[in-house]
C-alpha positions, 0 to 999 in steps of 0.5 A, spaced: 434 798 579 436 800 573 432 795 569 426 797 573 427 804 571 427 803 564 421 798 564 417 804 567 419 809 562 417 804 556 411 803 560 410 810 560 411 811 553 407 805 551 401 809 555 402 815 552 402 813 545 396 809 546 393 816 549 395 820 543 393 815 538 386 815 542 386 823 542 388 823 534 382 818 533 377 822 537 379 828 534 378 825 527 371 822 528 369 829 531 372 832 525 368 828 520 362 828 524 362 836 524 363 836 516 357 831 515 353 835 519 355 842 516 354 838 509 347 835 511 345 842 513 347 845 507 343 840 503 337 841 507 338 849 506 339 848 498 333 843 498 328 848 501 331 854 496 329 849 491 322 848 494 321 855 494 323 856 486 317 856 481 316 849 478 318 852 471 325 853 474 325 846 477 323 843 471 328 848 467 323 852 463 318 846 462 311 849 464 308 845 470 301 843 468 297 839 474 294 833 472 287 833 469 282 827 471 275 827 469 273 829 476 277 836 474 270 837 470 267 842 476 268 849 476 265 854 481 266 862 481 266 866 487 261 871 485 258 876 490 251 874 493 245 879 493 238 879 495 233 883 491 229 884 498 234 887 502 232 894 504 230 898 500 227 892 497 225 891 490 220 886 490 220 885 482 227 887 481 230 880 480 233 882 473 237 888 476 239 884 482 242 879 478 246 884 474 248 887 480 252 881 482 255 880 475 257 887 475 260 887 482 264 880 480 268 885 475 269 890 480 263 895 478 258 898 483 252 892 483 247 897 487 241 894 485 237 900 486 241 904 482 241 899 476 233 899 477 233 907 476 238 906 470 234 901 466 229 903 461 222 902 463 215 902 460 208 902 463 205 896 466 199 899 462 198 905 457 193 910 456 190 905 450 190 899 455 196 896 452 201 892 456 208 894 457 213 890 453 219 887 457 223 886 451 223 894 451 224 896 458 222 894 465 214 893 465 211 897 471 214 898 478 219 894 481 218 896 488 211 892 488 208 899 491 204 899 484 203 893 478 210 891 475 213 884 472 220 885 470 224 885 464 227 881 459 235 880 456 235 886 451 234 892 456 239 888 461 245 887 456 244 894 454 244 897 461 250 893 462 254 895 456 253 903 458 256 901 465 262 897 463 263 902 457 269 901 453 273 896 458 269 890 457 264 887 452 257 885 454 255 879 450 248 877 449 248 870 448 241 869 448 239 863 443 245 859 445 245 852 448 247 851 455 254 848 453 256 855 450 254 858 457 258 853 461 264 854 457 264 861 459 263 859 466 269 855 465 273 861 462 272 865 469 266 868 466 259 868 470 253 868 466 246 872 467 240 867 466 232 868 466 230 862 470 223 860 473 222 863 480 221 856 483 226 852 479 221 848 476 220 846 468 215 852 465 209 849 463 205 852 457 199 854 461 205 859 465 205 863 459 200 869 457 200 873 451 200 880 452 198 886 447 203 891 447 205 897 442 210 893 438 205 887 437 203 881 441 209 878 446 209 872 451 210 873 458 210 869 465 209 871 472 214 866 473 220 869 470 226 870 475 233 871 474 240 868 477 247 868 475 251 861 473 257 861 478 259 854 477 257 847 474 259 839 474 257 833 471 250 833 475 248 840 477 248 847 475 250 852 481 247 859 481 246 865 485 239 867 486 236 874 486 233 872 493 240 872 496 241 864 496 245 859 493 241 854 489 243 847 486 239 845 480 240 838 477 243 839 470 238 836 465 232 839 469 236 846 469 237 845 461 229 845 460 228 851 465 233 855 461 230 853 454 223 854 457 225 861 459 227 863 452 235 861 452 236 868 455 243 869 457 248 874 458 256 874 460 261 879 460 268 879 457 274 883 456 282 884 456 282 885 463 278 880 467 281 881 474 
């Protein structure tokens, strides 16, 4: 009986030890897993914080530059789109409508009718039978109720400068090559341009010589105006004064631009936002 009793005690102690060892082992494993979970959570939170940092912080002050490729040679500006035929309509008011889009891009009032009221004007035909000069002012009546034609770049640029005053500088880039204008678009500056109303290359027969007070002036009834809003290797993108967006093959547009006298206007200044 005595041996049996001690044998039982020894058996109980052995089982208890095993249980104690098992409890300690499980506790250690639980503690280790819990610490790993906490460390993983901290690492994830740290990673999220790092991702939220500017690229300059991640690169220790080195400015991040996106990779440049040939496909990146494409630009488009978000320029408001206006329609010269919106009431009150201006049948011949393409130039001021396009100017309105350009001004609105910089935060100015682009109302076409107000601009038409403000632009310099000359009679369609004066008392001596001489025609109006579009280099001096808008010729005739823009509403279409009476004879009218349009206006060239000089009065448009002059009006734009009056409106933007000293905050911006209006650049009359007439005579510049198309690539010069596209450089401005690349820098975030849309460009007012003279185009043909049908976006076809103008022919010699499309032009007529008018006798004005200032002498003979060449005019065309295909004269139209639009805003260059973007370009890529193949095409030029425009906001047309008839309230539509137009895409023209680049080589063709260049010939239109040249045929219409390379008339172009853009705006630059300290604050372009």
